[in-house]
Backbone atoms as SQL, in Angstrom:
CREATE TABLE atoms (id INTEGER PRIMARY KEY, chain TEXT, resi INTEGER, resn TEXT, atom TEXT, x REAL, y REAL, z REAL);
INSERT INTO atoms VALUES
  (1, 'A', 1, 'MET', 'N', 44.660, -38.847, -39.644),
  (2, 'A', 1, 'MET', 'CA', 46.037, -39.013, -38.533),
  (3, 'A', 1, 'MET', 'C', 46.643, -40.411, -39.315),
  (4, 'A', 2, 'GLN', 'N', 46.205, -41.767, -39.219),
  (5, 'A', 2, 'GLN', 'CA', 46.600, -42.879, -39.780),
  (6, 'A', 2, 'GLN', 'C', 46.821, -42.622, -41.059),
  (7, 'A', 3, 'GLU', 'N', 45.996, -41.782, -41.916),
  (8, 'A', 3, 'GLU', 'CA', 46.258, -42.238, -43.211),
  (9, 'A', 3, 'GLU', 'C', 47.589, -41.329, -43.270),
  (10, 'A', 4, 'ARG', 'N', 47.453, -40.057, -42.752),
  (11, 'A', 4, 'ARG', 'CA', 48.529, -39.440, -43.114),
  (12, 'A', 4, 'ARG', 'C', 50.307, -40.222, -42.847),
  (13, 'A', 5, 'LYS', 'N', 50.434, -40.817, -41.795),
  (14, 'A', 5, 'LYS', 'CA', 51.403, -41.324, -41.535),
  (15, 'A', 5, 'LYS', 'C', 51.729, -42.458, -42.306),
  (16, 'A', 6, 'LEU', 'N', 50.312, -43.524, -42.917),
  (17, 'A', 6, 'LEU', 'CA', 50.596, -43.959, -44.137),
  (18, 'A', 6, 'LEU', 'C', 51.024, -43.223, -45.526),
  (19, 'A', 7, 'ARG', 'N', 51.011, -41.909, -46.030),
  (20, 'A', 7, 'ARG', 'CA', 51.458, -41.303, -47.228),
  (21, 'A', 7, 'ARG', 'C', 52.565, -40.987, -46.573),
  (22, 'A', 8, 'GLU', 'N', 53.107, -40.846, -45.839),
  (23, 'A', 8, 'GLU', 'CA', 54.079, -40.317, -45.260),
  (24, 'A', 8, 'GLU', 'C', 55.355, -41.462, -45.623),
  (25, 'A', 9, 'ARG', 'N', 54.703, -42.670, -44.967),
  (26, 'A', 9, 'ARG', 'CA', 55.806, -43.736, -45.082),
  (27, 'A', 9, 'ARG', 'C', 55.647, -44.987, -46.578),
  (28, 'A', 10, 'ILE', 'N', 54.653, -44.460, -47.622),
  (29, 'A', 10, 'ILE', 'CA', 54.602, -45.010, -48.763),
  (30, 'A', 10, 'ILE', 'C', 55.733, -43.838, -49.495),
  (31, 'A', 11, 'VAL', 'N', 55.462, -42.512, -48.897),
  (32, 'A', 11, 'VAL', 'CA', 56.598, -41.867, -50.109),
  (33, 'A', 11, 'VAL', 'C', 57.535, -41.736, -49.527),
  (34, 'A', 12, 'ALA', 'N', 57.912, -41.614, -48.372),
  (35, 'A', 12, 'ALA', 'CA', 59.371, -42.312, -47.936),
  (36, 'A', 12, 'ALA', 'C', 59.903, -43.373, -48.839),
  (37, 'A', 13, 'GLU', 'N', 58.964, -44.567, -48.763),
  (38, 'A', 13, 'GLU', 'CA', 59.871, -45.849, -49.421),
  (39, 'A', 13, 'GLU', 'C', 59.635, -45.502, -50.945),
  (40, 'A', 14, 'TYR', 'N', 58.989, -44.781, -51.703),
  (41, 'A', 14, 'TYR', 'CA', 59.333, -44.442, -52.689),
  (42, 'A', 14, 'TYR', 'C', 60.776, -43.881, -53.493),
  (43, 'A', 15, 'LEU', 'N', 60.627, -42.691, -52.116),
  (44, 'A', 15, 'LEU', 'CA', 61.828, -41.675, -52.769),
  (45, 'A', 15, 'LEU', 'C', 63.217, -42.840, -52.007),
  (46, 'A', 16, 'LEU', 'N', 63.109, -43.342, -51.145),
  (47, 'A', 16, 'LEU', 'CA', 64.528, -44.185, -51.015),
  (48, 'A', 16, 'LEU', 'C', 64.540, -45.524, -51.897),
  (49, 'A', 17, 'GLY', 'N', 63.765, -45.412, -52.920),
  (50, 'A', 17, 'GLY', 'CA', 64.244, -46.181, -54.015),
  (51, 'A', 17, 'GLY', 'C', 63.985, -47.899, -54.123),
  (52, 'A', 18, 'GLY', 'N', 64.129, -48.589, -55.055),
  (53, 'A', 18, 'GLY', 'CA', 63.708, -49.272, -55.302),
  (54, 'A', 18, 'GLY', 'C', 62.453, -50.038, -55.661),
  (55, 'A', 19, 'ARG', 'N', 61.437, -49.519, -55.694),
  (56, 'A', 19, 'ARG', 'CA', 59.917, -49.736, -56.082),
  (57, 'A', 19, 'ARG', 'C', 58.974, -48.601, -56.877),
  (58, 'A', 20, 'SER', 'N', 59.004, -49.119, -57.754),
  (59, 'A', 20, 'SER', 'CA', 58.123, -48.222, -58.409),
  (60, 'A', 20, 'SER', 'C', 56.466, -47.718, -57.834),
  (61, 'A', 21, 'TYR', 'N', 56.124, -46.292, -58.429),
  (62, 'A', 21, 'TYR', 'CA', 54.792, -46.309, -57.950),
  (63, 'A', 21, 'TYR', 'C', 53.351, -47.383, -57.939),
  (64, 'A', 22, 'ARG', 'N', 53.225, -47.912, -58.935),
  (65, 'A', 22, 'ARG', 'CA', 52.551, -49.643, -59.340),
  (66, 'A', 22, 'ARG', 'C', 53.220, -50.405, -58.007),
  (67, 'A', 23, 'ARG', 'N', 54.251, -50.773, -58.341),
  (68, 'A', 23, 'ARG', 'CA', 54.370, -51.715, -56.867),
  (69, 'A', 23, 'ARG', 'C', 53.900, -51.237, -55.650),
  (70, 'A', 24, 'LEU', 'N', 54.276, -49.859, -55.211),
  (71, 'A', 24, 'LEU', 'CA', 53.791, -49.668, -53.940),
  (72, 'A', 24, 'LEU', 'C', 52.040, -49.621, -53.642),
  (73, 'A', 25, 'GLY', 'N', 51.383, -49.301, -54.981),
  (74, 'A', 25, 'GLY', 'CA', 50.084, -49.337, -55.257),
  (75, 'A', 25, 'GLY', 'C', 49.926, -50.473, -55.056),
  (76, 'A', 26, 'GLU', 'N', 50.292, -51.970, -55.366),
  (77, 'A', 26, 'GLU', 'CA', 49.904, -53.228, -55.413),
  (78, 'A', 26, 'GLU', 'C', 50.069, -53.111, -53.622),
  (79, 'A', 27, 'LYS', 'N', 51.415, -53.116, -53.274),
  (80, 'A', 27, 'LYS', 'CA', 52.016, -53.235, -51.726),
  (81, 'A', 27, 'LYS', 'C', 50.611, -52.848, -51.158),
  (82, 'A', 28, 'HIS', 'N', 50.664, -51.781, -50.846),
  (83, 'A', 28, 'HIS', 'CA', 50.000, -50.667, -50.209),
  (84, 'A', 28, 'HIS', 'C', 48.374, -50.629, -50.544),
  (85, 'A', 29, 'GLY', 'N', 47.533, -50.965, -51.519),
  (86, 'A', 29, 'GLY', 'CA', 46.208, -51.071, -51.884),
  (87, 'A', 29, 'GLY', 'C', 46.059, -49.594, -52.269),
  (88, 'A', 30, 'VAL', 'N', 46.675, -48.897, -52.791),
  (89, 'A', 30, 'VAL', 'CA', 46.689, -47.293, -52.781),
  (90, 'A', 30, 'VAL', 'C', 46.863, -47.065, -54.531),
  (91, 'A', 31, 'ASN', 'N', 46.101, -46.615, -54.889),
  (92, 'A', 31, 'ASN', 'CA', 46.178, -46.412, -56.813),
  (93, 'A', 31, 'ASN', 'C', 47.474, -45.763, -56.844),
  (94, 'A', 32, 'PHE', 'N', 48.094, -46.079, -57.861),
  (95, 'A', 32, 'PHE', 'CA', 49.458, -45.741, -57.972),
  (96, 'A', 32, 'PHE', 'C', 49.479, -44.355, -58.299),
  (97, 'A', 33, 'TYR', 'N', 48.551, -43.376, -59.160),
  (98, 'A', 33, 'TYR', 'CA', 48.566, -42.044, -59.274),
  (99, 'A', 33, 'TYR', 'C', 48.445, -41.307, -58.353),
  (100, 'A', 34, 'GLN', 'N', 48.091, -41.496, -57.526),
  (101, 'A', 34, 'GLN', 'CA', 48.147, -40.737, -55.694),
  (102, 'A', 34, 'GLN', 'C', 48.989, -40.918, -55.232),
  (103, 'A', 35, 'ILE', 'N', 49.789, -41.933, -55.289),
  (104, 'A', 35, 'ILE', 'CA', 51.232, -42.010, -54.660),
  (105, 'A', 35, 'ILE', 'C', 52.250, -40.997, -55.505),
  (106, 'A', 36, 'ARG', 'N', 52.069, -41.241, -56.348),
  (107, 'A', 36, 'ARG', 'CA', 53.168, -39.849, -57.706),
  (108, 'A', 36, 'ARG', 'C', 52.821, -38.907, -57.393),
  (109, 'A', 37, 'ARG', 'N', 51.259, -38.559, -57.141),
  (110, 'A', 37, 'ARG', 'CA', 50.994, -37.025, -56.773),
  (111, 'A', 37, 'ARG', 'C', 51.381, -36.852, -55.073),
  (112, 'A', 38, 'TRP', 'N', 51.521, -37.612, -54.384),
  (113, 'A', 38, 'TRP', 'CA', 52.316, -36.853, -53.317),
  (114, 'A', 38, 'TRP', 'C', 53.713, -37.101, -53.092),
  (115, 'A', 39, 'ALA', 'N', 54.088, -37.616, -53.714),
  (116, 'A', 39, 'ALA', 'CA', 55.704, -37.674, -54.285),
  (117, 'A', 39, 'ALA', 'C', 55.805, -36.487, -54.718),
  (118, 'A', 40, 'LEU', 'N', 55.359, -36.051, -55.938),
  (119, 'A', 40, 'LEU', 'CA', 55.209, -34.903, -56.643),
  (120, 'A', 40, 'LEU', 'C', 55.288, -33.561, -55.808),
  (121, 'A', 41, 'LYS', 'N', 54.145, -33.461, -54.521),
  (122, 'A', 41, 'LYS', 'CA', 54.152, -32.554, -53.678),
  (123, 'A', 41, 'LYS', 'C', 55.124, -32.424, -52.916),
  (124, 'A', 42, 'HIS', 'N', 55.481, -33.763, -52.114),
  (125, 'A', 42, 'HIS', 'CA', 56.762, -33.677, -51.383),
  (126, 'A', 42, 'HIS', 'C', 57.872, -32.826, -51.860),
  (127, 'A', 43, 'GLN', 'N', 58.151, -33.034, -53.140),
  (128, 'A', 43, 'GLN', 'CA', 59.145, -32.760, -53.607),
  (129, 'A', 43, 'GLN', 'C', 59.161, -31.501, -54.674),
  (130, 'A', 44, 'GLY', 'N', 57.946, -30.602, -54.352),
  (131, 'A', 44, 'GLY', 'CA', 57.734, -29.303, -54.920),
  (132, 'A', 44, 'GLY', 'C', 57.317, -29.223, -56.147),
  (133, 'A', 45, 'GLN', 'N', 57.215, -30.361, -56.470),
  (134, 'A', 45, 'GLN', 'CA', 56.476, -30.057, -58.049),
  (135, 'A', 45, 'GLN', 'C', 55.307, -29.908, -58.513),
  (136, 'A', 46, 'MET', 'N', 54.253, -29.523, -57.296),
  (137, 'A', 46, 'MET', 'CA', 53.223, -29.440, -57.544),
  (138, 'A', 46, 'MET', 'C', 52.814, -28.000, -57.119),
  (139, 'A', 47, 'LYS', 'N', 51.546, -27.653, -57.101),
  (140, 'A', 47, 'LYS', 'CA', 51.336, -26.362, -57.074),
  (141, 'A', 47, 'LYS', 'C', 51.340, -26.162, -55.319),
  (142, 'A', 48, 'SER', 'N', 50.012, -26.978, -54.684),
  (143, 'A', 48, 'SER', 'CA', 50.084, -27.189, -53.183),
  (144, 'A', 48, 'SER', 'C', 51.210, -27.981, -52.687),
  (145, 'A', 49, 'PRO', 'N', 51.468, -27.028, -51.410),
  (146, 'A', 49, 'PRO', 'CA', 52.499, -27.743, -50.498),
  (147, 'A', 49, 'PRO', 'C', 51.913, -28.821, -49.940),
  (148, 'A', 50, 'PRO', 'N', 53.208, -29.532, -49.646),
  (149, 'A', 50, 'PRO', 'CA', 52.756, -31.329, -48.827),
  (150, 'A', 50, 'PRO', 'C', 52.109, -30.562, -47.202),
  (151, 'A', 51, 'LYS', 'N', 51.418, -31.206, -46.800),
  (152, 'A', 51, 'LYS', 'CA', 50.773, -30.924, -46.039),
  (153, 'A', 51, 'LYS', 'C', 51.082, -31.465, -44.278),
  (154, 'A', 52, 'PHE', 'N', 51.941, -32.520, -44.609),
  (155, 'A', 52, 'PHE', 'CA', 52.149, -33.250, -43.336),
  (156, 'A', 52, 'PHE', 'C', 54.188, -32.348, -43.044),
  (157, 'A', 53, 'LYS', 'N', 53.986, -31.931, -42.095),
  (158, 'A', 53, 'LYS', 'CA', 55.518, -31.275, -41.860),
  (159, 'A', 53, 'LYS', 'C', 56.231, -32.828, -41.161),
  (160, 'A', 54, 'SER', 'N', 56.414, -33.647, -40.680),
  (161, 'A', 54, 'SER', 'CA', 56.840, -34.510, -39.920),
  (162, 'A', 54, 'SER', 'C', 57.457, -35.547, -40.892),
  (163, 'A', 55, 'PHE', 'N', 57.429, -35.180, -42.032),
  (164, 'A', 55, 'PHE', 'CA', 58.031, -36.407, -43.172),
  (165, 'A', 55, 'PHE', 'C', 59.579, -36.136, -43.271),
  (166, 'A', 56, 'LYS', 'N', 59.913, -35.338, -43.253),
  (167, 'A', 56, 'LYS', 'CA', 61.603, -34.901, -43.609),
  (168, 'A', 56, 'LYS', 'C', 62.143, -35.812, -42.092),
  (169, 'A', 57, 'LEU', 'N', 61.883, -35.764, -41.047),
  (170, 'A', 57, 'LEU', 'CA', 62.028, -36.760, -39.539),
  (171, 'A', 57, 'LEU', 'C', 61.649, -37.619, -40.007),
  (172, 'A', 58, 'SER', 'N', 60.816, -38.732, -40.648),
  (173, 'A', 58, 'SER', 'CA', 60.316, -40.048, -40.789),
  (174, 'A', 58, 'SER', 'C', 61.146, -40.538, -41.709),
  (175, 'A', 59, 'LEU', 'N', 61.751, -39.846, -42.709),
  (176, 'A', 59, 'LEU', 'CA', 62.730, -40.346, -44.058),
  (177, 'A', 59, 'LEU', 'C', 63.768, -40.355, -43.443),
  (178, 'A', 60, 'ASP', 'N', 64.772, -39.457, -42.606),
  (179, 'A', 60, 'ASP', 'CA', 65.913, -39.822, -42.312),
  (180, 'A', 60, 'ASP', 'C', 65.724, -41.135, -41.287),
  (181, 'A', 61, 'LEU', 'N', 64.999, -40.927, -40.722),
  (182, 'A', 61, 'LEU', 'CA', 64.715, -42.632, -39.689),
  (183, 'A', 61, 'LEU', 'C', 64.547, -43.471, -40.819),
  (184, 'A', 62, 'GLN', 'N', 64.091, -43.531, -41.588),
  (185, 'A', 62, 'GLN', 'CA', 63.938, -44.745, -42.476),
  (186, 'A', 62, 'GLN', 'C', 65.408, -45.521, -43.108),
  (187, 'A', 63, 'ARG', 'N', 65.684, -44.563, -43.330),
  (188, 'A', 63, 'ARG', 'CA', 67.597, -44.658, -43.884),
  (189, 'A', 63, 'ARG', 'C', 68.276, -45.680, -43.193),
  (190, 'A', 64, 'ASP', 'N', 68.105, -45.337, -41.842),
  (191, 'A', 64, 'ASP', 'CA', 69.283, -46.004, -40.778),
  (192, 'A', 64, 'ASP', 'C', 68.470, -47.170, -40.757),
  (193, 'A', 65, 'ALA', 'N', 66.952, -47.785, -40.977),
  (194, 'A', 65, 'ALA', 'CA', 66.519, -48.616, -40.735),
  (195, 'A', 65, 'ALA', 'C', 66.713, -50.140, -41.457),
  (196, 'A', 66, 'PRO', 'N', 67.023, -51.649, -40.357),
  (197, 'A', 66, 'PRO', 'CA', 67.096, -52.813, -41.024),
  (198, 'A', 66, 'PRO', 'C', 65.892, -52.842, -42.517),
  (199, 'A', 67, 'LEU', 'N', 66.638, -53.542, -43.505),
  (200, 'A', 67, 'LEU', 'CA', 65.854, -54.474, -44.116),
  (201, 'A', 67, 'LEU', 'C', 64.712, -54.682, -43.916),
  (202, 'A', 68, 'PRO', 'N', 63.162, -54.596, -44.485),
  (203, 'A', 68, 'PRO', 'CA', 62.078, -55.242, -43.770),
  (204, 'A', 68, 'PRO', 'C', 62.596, -56.563, -43.960),
  (205, 'A', 69, 'THR', 'N', 61.465, -57.536, -43.163),
  (206, 'A', 69, 'THR', 'CA', 61.912, -59.138, -43.104),
  (207, 'A', 69, 'THR', 'C', 60.991, -59.988, -44.371),
  (208, 'A', 70, 'ASP', 'N', 60.238, -59.072, -45.158),
  (209, 'A', 70, 'ASP', 'CA', 60.166, -59.595, -46.098),
  (210, 'A', 70, 'ASP', 'C', 61.073, -60.061, -47.089),
  (211, 'A', 71, 'VAL', 'N', 62.045, -59.514, -47.157),
  (212, 'A', 71, 'VAL', 'CA', 63.743, -59.622, -48.366),
  (213, 'A', 71, 'VAL', 'C', 63.875, -60.571, -47.844),
  (214, 'A', 72, 'LYS', 'N', 64.159, -60.325, -46.472),
  (215, 'A', 72, 'LYS', 'CA', 64.908, -61.472, -45.789),
  (216, 'A', 72, 'LYS', 'C', 64.446, -63.308, -45.561),
  (217, 'A', 73, 'GLU', 'N', 62.762, -62.790, -45.973),
  (218, 'A', 73, 'GLU', 'CA', 62.034, -64.361, -46.352),
  (219, 'A', 73, 'GLU', 'C', 62.094, -64.844, -47.497),
  (220, 'A', 74, 'LEU', 'N', 62.205, -63.478, -48.433),
  (221, 'A', 74, 'LEU', 'CA', 62.438, -64.027, -50.098),
  (222, 'A', 74, 'LEU', 'C', 63.803, -65.005, -49.879),
  (223, 'A', 75, 'GLN', 'N', 64.491, -64.060, -49.855),
  (224, 'A', 75, 'GLN', 'CA', 66.102, -64.502, -49.948),
  (225, 'A', 75, 'GLN', 'C', 66.132, -65.891, -49.323),
  (226, 'A', 76, 'ALA', 'N', 65.387, -66.614, -48.332),
  (227, 'A', 76, 'ALA', 'CA', 65.699, -67.472, -47.662),
  (228, 'A', 76, 'ALA', 'C', 65.273, -68.427, -48.440),
  (229, 'A', 77, 'GLU', 'N', 63.950, -67.987, -49.245),
  (230, 'A', 77, 'GLU', 'CA', 62.898, -68.855, -50.023),
  (231, 'A', 77, 'GLU', 'C', 63.725, -69.449, -51.382),
  (232, 'A', 78, 'LEU', 'N', 64.277, -68.068, -51.376),
  (233, 'A', 78, 'LEU', 'CA', 65.708, -68.733, -53.134),
  (234, 'A', 78, 'LEU', 'C', 66.606, -69.681, -52.858),
  (235, 'A', 79, 'ARG', 'N', 66.773, -69.443, -51.421),
  (236, 'A', 79, 'ARG', 'CA', 67.830, -70.480, -51.009),
  (237, 'A', 79, 'ARG', 'C', 67.577, -71.803, -50.998),
  (238, 'A', 80, 'LYS', 'N', 66.173, -71.542, -50.296),
  (239, 'A', 80, 'LYS', 'CA', 65.646, -72.562, -49.864),
  (240, 'A', 80, 'LYS', 'C', 64.960, -73.668, -51.787),
  (241, 'A', 81, 'THR', 'N', 64.899, -72.768, -52.822),
  (242, 'A', 81, 'THR', 'CA', 64.955, -73.345, -53.942),
  (243, 'A', 81, 'THR', 'C', 65.363, -73.690, -54.282),
  (244, 'A', 82, 'ARG', 'N', 66.796, -73.307, -54.480),
  (245, 'A', 82, 'ARG', 'CA', 68.071, -73.303, -55.666),
  (246, 'A', 82, 'ARG', 'C', 68.422, -74.620, -54.707),
  (247, 'A', 83, 'LEU', 'N', 68.073, -74.827, -53.795),
  (248, 'A', 83, 'LEU', 'CA', 68.733, -76.135, -53.006),
  (249, 'A', 83, 'LEU', 'C', 67.882, -77.222, -53.658),
  (250, 'A', 84, 'GLU', 'N', 66.283, -77.143, -53.538),
  (251, 'A', 84, 'GLU', 'CA', 65.542, -77.962, -53.910),
  (252, 'A', 84, 'GLU', 'C', 65.945, -78.306, -55.503),
  (253, 'A', 85, 'LYS', 'N', 66.244, -77.554, -56.433),
  (254, 'A', 85, 'LYS', 'CA', 66.664, -77.490, -57.748),
  (255, 'A', 85, 'LYS', 'C', 67.442, -78.987, -58.072),
  (256, 'A', 86, 'GLU', 'N', 68.711, -78.487, -57.359),
  (257, 'A', 86, 'GLU', 'CA', 69.768, -78.924, -57.236),
  (258, 'A', 86, 'GLU', 'C', 69.732, -80.929, -56.842),
  (259, 'A', 87, 'VAL', 'N', 69.059, -80.652, -55.798),
  (260, 'A', 87, 'VAL', 'CA', 68.273, -82.258, -55.016),
  (261, 'A', 87, 'VAL', 'C', 67.760, -83.135, -56.553),
  (262, 'A', 88, 'LEU', 'N', 67.063, -82.076, -57.058),
  (263, 'A', 88, 'LEU', 'CA', 66.253, -82.807, -58.026),
  (264, 'A', 88, 'LEU', 'C', 66.897, -83.270, -59.096),
  (265, 'A', 89, 'LEU', 'N', 67.691, -81.899, -59.458),
  (266, 'A', 89, 'LEU', 'CA', 68.817, -82.617, -60.854),
  (267, 'A', 89, 'LEU', 'C', 69.716, -83.551, -60.554),
  (268, 'A', 90, 'GLU', 'N', 69.798, -83.803, -59.275),
  (269, 'A', 90, 'GLU', 'CA', 71.082, -85.039, -59.016),
  (270, 'A', 90, 'GLU', 'C', 70.105, -86.396, -58.822),
  (271, 'A', 91, 'VAL', 'N', 68.733, -86.430, -58.766),
  (272, 'A', 91, 'VAL', 'CA', 67.985, -87.772, -58.321),
  (273, 'A', 91, 'VAL', 'C', 67.888, -87.749, -59.782),
  (274, 'A', 92, 'ILE', 'N', 67.675, -87.071, -60.880),
  (275, 'A', 92, 'ILE', 'CA', 67.107, -86.976, -62.471),
  (276, 'A', 92, 'ILE', 'C', 68.493, -87.663, -62.597),
  (277, 'A', 93, 'LYS', 'N', 69.648, -87.003, -62.574),
  (278, 'A', 93, 'LYS', 'CA', 71.049, -87.863, -62.955),
  (279, 'A', 93, 'LYS', 'C', 71.047, -89.304, -62.395),
  (280, 'A', 94, 'ILE', 'N', 70.742, -89.471, -61.242),
  (281, 'A', 94, 'ILE', 'CA', 70.930, -91.048, -60.732),
  (282, 'A', 94, 'ILE', 'C', 69.874, -91.685, -61.708),
  (283, 'A', 95, 'ALA', 'N', 68.305, -91.563, -61.849),
  (284, 'A', 95, 'ALA', 'CA', 67.666, -92.158, -62.982),
  (285, 'A', 95, 'ALA', 'C', 68.174, -92.430, -63.898),
  (286, 'A', 96, 'GLU', 'N', 68.666, -91.673, -64.794),
  (287, 'A', 96, 'GLU', 'CA', 69.341, -91.654, -65.874),
  (288, 'A', 96, 'GLU', 'C', 70.335, -92.927, -65.944),
  (289, 'A', 97, 'GLU', 'N', 71.032, -92.952, -65.232),
  (290, 'A', 97, 'GLU', 'CA', 72.091, -93.740, -65.309),
  (291, 'A', 97, 'GLU', 'C', 71.775, -95.221, -64.893),
  (292, 'A', 98, 'GLU', 'N', 70.272, -95.254, -63.791),
  (293, 'A', 98, 'GLU', 'CA', 70.408, -96.578, -63.637),
  (294, 'A', 98, 'GLU', 'C', 69.007, -96.731, -64.546),
  (295, 'A', 99, 'LEU', 'N', 68.747, -95.912, -65.482),
  (296, 'A', 99, 'LEU', 'CA', 67.578, -96.579, -66.533),
  (297, 'A', 99, 'LEU', 'C', 68.499, -96.715, -67.997),
  (298, 'A', 100, 'GLY', 'N', 69.368, -95.557, -67.896),
  (299, 'A', 100, 'GLY', 'CA', 70.747, -96.323, -69.370),
  (300, 'A', 100, 'GLY', 'C', 69.476, -95.330, -70.151),
  (301, 'A', 101, 'SER', 'N', 68.661, -94.312, -70.005),
  (302, 'A', 101, 'SER', 'CA', 68.214, -93.430, -71.041),
  (303, 'A', 101, 'SER', 'C', 67.986, -91.565, -70.367),
  (304, 'A', 102, 'THR', 'N', 68.192, -91.011, -71.260),
  (305, 'A', 102, 'THR', 'CA', 67.749, -89.535, -70.835),
  (306, 'A', 102, 'THR', 'C', 66.786, -89.053, -70.637),
  (307, 'A', 103, 'ILE', 'N', 66.755, -88.725, -69.225),
  (308, 'A', 103, 'ILE', 'CA', 65.309, -88.525, -68.782),
  (309, 'A', 103, 'ILE', 'C', 64.992, -86.471, -69.247),
  (310, 'A', 104, 'LEU', 'N', 66.194, -85.779, -69.143),
  (311, 'A', 104, 'LEU', 'CA', 66.427, -84.330, -69.582),
  (312, 'A', 104, 'LEU', 'C', 67.096, -84.070, -70.841),
  (313, 'A', 105, 'LYS', 'N', 66.267, -83.313, -71.589),
  (314, 'A', 105, 'LYS', 'CA', 66.531, -82.888, -73.178),
  (315, 'A', 105, 'LYS', 'C', 67.633, -81.568, -72.972),
  (316, 'A', 106, 'LYS', 'N', 68.688, -81.806, -73.352),
  (317, 'A', 106, 'LYS', 'CA', 69.432, -81.158, -73.135),
  (318, 'A', 106, 'LYS', 'C', 68.930, -79.998, -74.515),
  (319, 'A', 107, 'SER', 'N', 70.196, -78.676, -73.630),
  (320, 'A', 107, 'SER', 'CA', 68.855, -77.307, -74.236),
  (321, 'A', 107, 'SER', 'C', 69.637, -77.380, -75.449),
  (322, 'A', 108, 'GLY', 'N', 68.984, -76.482, -76.242),
  (323, 'A', 108, 'GLY', 'CA', 69.567, -76.411, -77.827),
  (324, 'A', 108, 'GLY', 'C', 69.755, -77.513, -78.753),
  (325, 'A', 109, 'THR', 'N', 69.001, -78.963, -78.423),
  (326, 'A', 109, 'THR', 'CA', 69.150, -79.678, -79.738),
  (327, 'A', 109, 'THR', 'C', 67.560, -79.650, -80.177),
  (328, 'A', 110, 'LYS', 'N', 67.632, -79.894, -81.446),
  (329, 'A', 110, 'LYS', 'CA', 66.274, -79.851, -81.907),
  (330, 'A', 110, 'LYS', 'C', 65.298, -80.783, -81.835),
  (331, 'A', 111, 'GLN', 'N', 63.891, -80.468, -81.707),
  (332, 'A', 111, 'GLN', 'CA', 63.162, -81.612, -81.891),
  (333, 'A', 111, 'GLN', 'C', 63.114, -82.543, -83.075),
  (334, 'A', 112, 'SER', 'N', 62.884, -83.703, -82.886),
  (335, 'A', 112, 'SER', 'CA', 62.507, -84.221, -84.237),
  (336, 'A', 112, 'SER', 'C', 60.868, -84.693, -84.462);
């Protein structure tokens, strides 16, 4: 029963887009080829029909669901990393002014 719900959730996540079979396999610890087979069965492209009937309902519910929290966490990390980069570049700029020499090399300059 629990395996069926996991299968439905994985296939729904694939059909909603944004992730490949391989990425979903890595995320859920399932062989990507198995996910591909589940998705094809659901779409009616394989000989045996899908065995789970409640899939359509769960797929419709997922479309209205908010973004997963991991996306929001990643966005927060990205903002934090960008801010850290700006701070570090400013520190380097101040150090260059105080020392009177360049610390960062300009991009595109030839190495000697």
